N, C-alpha and C positions, 0 to 999 in steps of 0.2 A: 822578395827584396834582395838587392845586391849587397854583399858584404864589403868590407873595406878592401880586401884583397882584390875582389872583382872590380871595384871602382878604380883602384890603382892600375890594374891591367888595362882597363878601358881608357884611362887617362893617358897611359904611355902609348897605347896604340894610336889614339887620336893625335897626340903630339907628333909622333913619328910620321904618320901618314900626311898630316898637314904640312910638316916641314919638307918632306920629300916633294910634295906637290908644289909648294911655294918655290923651292929651289929650281925645280924643273921648269916652272913657268917663267921665272926670272931669266933663265938661260935661253928659253925659247918662247918669247912673248907672242910671236906672230905665227908660230908653226903648230901650236897645239890648241885644239878646241875640244872641250870635254862636255858631253851631254849630262843631263841631270842624273842619269843612271850610273855614270862612271865615277868610281871613287878615287882612282888615281891612274896615272899613265906613266910608264917608264920606258927608257930605251934599253939597249943591251947593257949588261952589267959592266962591260969594259969601256963604255962610252958615256960620258956625262952630258954631252951636248950633241946636237945634230948639225953637221956641217953640210951645207948644200953642195959644196964642191967635191964631196966624197960620196960616191954612188954605191958604196957597200951597203948591202941590205941589212938594216938594223932590225932587231926584234921590237915589236910593240906589244905591251902587256896592258890589257884592261882588266880591272878587278872590281867586283862589287859584292857587297854583303847580301846574302839571300834572305829576304824578308818574307813574312807569311803571305804577303800579297803576290809574291812571285811563284807560289807553290800550289799544288793541288791539295785535296783534303788529307792526303797522307803525309804532307810536309815535304814532298819531293818537288823540285823545280820543274816547271813546265818545259817540255822540249823546245817549244817556241821561244822561250826566254833565253835558253842556252844558245839557240841558233842566232838570235838577235844580237847577243853579246859577242859571239864569234864574228858575225858579219861586221859589226862596228870596228872591231880590231883589224879585220882584213881591209876595210875601207880606209882606215887611217894609214896602214902600212903601204897600201897601193897608191893612195893619193900622195903621200909624202915622197914616194919614189918618183912619181910623175912631176914633182916640183924640182927635180934635179936640174942643176944649172946647165947641163949639156943638152937639155930638151929645148928645141927651138920654139915650142908652143907653150912654154911655161909662163906662169903669171909673174909679172914684175910688180914692184911696189907702186908704180904709177898706173897700173891697170886696175882701177878700183871696181870695174863692172865685169871683169872677165874672170872665169873660174876654170882651173884644172880640177877635175874630179873623176875619181875612178868609181864606176858603178858595176854592181855585181851582174855577171852574165850566166854563171853556172856554178853548181856545187857538185863535185864528184863525190862518190859514195862516202857517207859518214855513219859511223856506228856510235850508239850511245852505250858505252862500255860499263859505266857505273852511274848510279843516281847521285844527284847533288841535293843535300838536305838544307832545310831552313837553318839559319844562323851560321852556315858555312860560307866561305869566301870562294866565289867562282872566279877563276882567272883564265883569260883567253890570250894566248900568245900567238902573234901573227908575224910571218916572215916571208918576204918576196923571194921565191925560189926559181922563177922562170919568167921571161918576158919575150913577147913577139913585137911586131910593128905597132899594134894597137892594143894588145891585151897583156895581162899579167896573171901569173898563178901565185897564190898566197897560201902557204901551209899554215893551218890553224891547229893548235892543240889547246884543249880546255882541261883545266885541272880543278879539283875541289880541295880546299884547305880547311882543316879544323884547327883554328888558332888555339883553342884550349888544350888540345892534345899535341899540337906541333906536327900533325901528319898532313900529307898531301898525296893525292892519287889522280891518275889520268882518267878522264871521263869521256872525252871526245877527241877525234882527230879527223881531218879532212882537208881537201884542196878546194879553195874558193877561187873562181876565175873572175877577173874584173876587166872592164874596157875603159880606156881613158877618153874623156870628153873635154872639149873646150866650149865655153859659151861666149859668143861674139859680143863685144861691148856695145855695138851700135844696133845690130839687128836682133840681138838676144837669141839668135839661132844657136842650136846645139849641134856640134859636129865632132867627128872622130879626131883624136889627136895622137901624135906619135908618142911612143913610150921610150924613154932613155934606156940605153943598154944597162945590163946588170954585169958589172965588172968583176964582182967577187961572188962566187956561188958554190954550192955543193954539187959536184959533178953527177953523182948518182941521182939526186933529186931532180936536177935539171934534165937529165936524160929521160927519167920517168915522166916528167911533165911534158917533154917534147913528144913522147909517144902519145900521150893523152891529147895533146894539141892537134897532132896529125890525124888522130881518129875523129876528132870533132870536125875537122875540115872535110873529111870524107863523108860525114853523115850530118847534114844540116836540117834534117826533118825532125818532126816531133818524136818524143820518147816512144818506143815500141808499145803499141796498144792504144795510142791516141790518134793514129793516122786516119782512121775512118770515123772518128767521132766529130760530128758537126756542131758548130756553136748553137745552131737552132735546136738540136736535140738536147743539148745541155741546159740551155735556158728554159726549154719547155719542161724540164724535169723539176723546176721550181714549183710547178703546179701540184706536185705530189706532196708538198708540205702545206699543212693547214695553218691557220693563224696562231695556233698554240705552239707551233714548231714541231709538232709530232707528225709522223708519217701516217698515211691512211692504211698502210699495210700492217699486219700484225704478225705474220710468219717471219721466219729467218731468211727472207729473200733479200736480194740486192736492194730492191725498192724500199723495203721496210726500214733500212738503216741509212739510206741515202740522205745526205744533209747538205745544207747551203748556208753560207755566211756572206753577208753583204756589208761592205765598208766603203765609205767615201775617203779618198786620200786627202789628208790634212797636212798643213805645214810641218807638224811634228813627225810625219811619216817620211819626210824628204830630206835630202842633203842640199848642197848649194844650188844646183841647177833645176830644182823643183821637179825632180823625178823620184818616184817612190823607191825606198831602199829595199835591197834584197832581204834584210832582216825583217822588215814589216810584212812582206809577202810570205816569208817562211813561217813566221809566227801565226799568221792567219791560216795558212795551209795546215800547220800542225794542229791548230785548234779544231778545224772542221774534220780532220782525220780522226782526232780523238773522240769527237762527238759520234762519228759513225761507229767506232768500235764500242763505245759505251752503250749505244742503242742496241748493238748486236749482242753483246755479252751480258749486259746489265751488271757488270762487275768492274773491278779495278784494273786499269790498264796503264801501260807506259810506252813511250816511244822507244823502239829498239834500234832502228836504223832507217836511213833514207838511201834508196838506190842511187838516184841522181836527181838534180833539179835543173831544168833548163829555163832561163829567163829569156823568152823569145822576143818580146818587144817591150820597150819602156812604157811606163805608165805615168802620166802627168799628174801634178797636183790638181785636185778638184774632180778627177775622174772617179767613176764608181767601179769597184772591183767586186766580183762575185766568185767566191771559192766554192767549188762543188766537189764533194767527196763521195765515193761509192766503193764498196767492197769488191775486190776482184778475186781474192783467194783466202782460204782459211785452212789452218792445220789444227791440231788439238790444243796448241798453246799460243799460236800466233795468227795474225791477220795482216793482209796487205790491202792498203787503201789507195785507190787511184784518185789523185787530186788535180784539179785543173782550175786555173784562175782566168776568168773572163773579164776584160776591161772594157769600159764604155765611157765615152765622152758625152755625158748627159746634158752638157751646155750647148752642144752643136745641134743645128737644125736636122741634119742627117746623122743620127747617132749610130755609128757603126761599132759593132762588138768585135773583139778579136781576142785570141788566146794570148795571154801575157806570160804565163808560166805553167809548167806541168811537172808532176813527179809521182813516184810511188813511195808511200810511207809504210813502214812495218812496225806493228805494235805487238806486245805480248801481254798476257794476263799475269798478274802478280801473285794472286792467291794460289798456294800450292795445289789445292784440290780442285780449283776451277778449270773447266775445259771450255774451249770455244765451241759454240753451237755450229753444227755443220751448215754450210751455206747452201740454200735451196736455189738451184739454177733454173731459170724459166725460159731461156732463149738460147739459140745457137751462139749468139754473140757473147753472152755471159759465160757459156761453156768454153769458148775459145780463150777469153780473158783468164778464166780460171786455170786452164792448162798452161798458158804463158806464165801466170803467177806461180804455178807449181814448179816450173823450170827455174825461175828466179830463186825460189825458196831452196831448191836442191843445190843450186850454185852457191848460195850463201852458206849452206851447211858445209859444203866442200871447202869453201874459203876459210871457215873457222877451224876446220880440222887441220888444214895446212899450218895454221898459226899455232 
């Protein structure tokens, strides 16, 4: 039972939060849309309202109370939930910037059927620095730090707050890339739209993102390790899973832990222009990667980091997406999982499958005495992927030592 002091604290928190939301909504009735998962939205502390004529990059903060439904059996938030919250914050920050009044493609109040919307194209490396526990408040802060003609880079920082102790700690940080789209009011066709300039920015962050942007322009192929994987081979791997969801292999091979998740894209998975959100895909990818690691270790695991995620092609509402995860590398305490998402328009007569996104997820075992079983490699291809994974593992260790 909650004592009187607890009730008073909850009451004050509820009143304060509701008042902040009501005031913000009254100031910005047409600019802020909040999903069911978002508890409140705020702009930068030094700005009470958002002015379309000012293109300074404001901070967006999304916060939500972590409930038991958001966590694993240990009471720790799913990595996919964290990624989804971060992507929502990034989407709002990027889309709001694209509504700037110096953007010739922006939406006007008379354009009821046209949308400016920023959709996620890539996630640069993100680390899961600390866990977020049930009953804590997860906050995702997003700020536009770089723009090009059609794309934006949004810096995301996720923190965890324990309201009862008054403490807050950094849990995640990464750069989310978005592309600006318009939806034609007549044809309903989606096309690229120009991004308004960023007039006020941090020079160091801008230069860092400019380097990342130029690197991406030089290399538009799939993430290393996916270049010779065909969609046919990936879809065929589904036959390795029986009707109970268990693999037919029993040893610690790649095939033994390989896992598949299938999901139909619903309206709740999309933003305005009926394309699946990056948050939905990242959550699905994190889930299938976690299943792979649990099958391999039979123990308790957690997301440690993501190398990069490339969102290669958009996925429409109603399409079927298949997330395929397989182990590529293991050390004594960590695992690397290769995840690929295949999209399919099952409503079309000629249903063509294509790669929608790809990434390498890194997991660690949480129990102190647990060790990851050595991965049994059965082909030259698996051995090559294992060696590439070992190199990425060594590079991550060097990166952490520098920090």
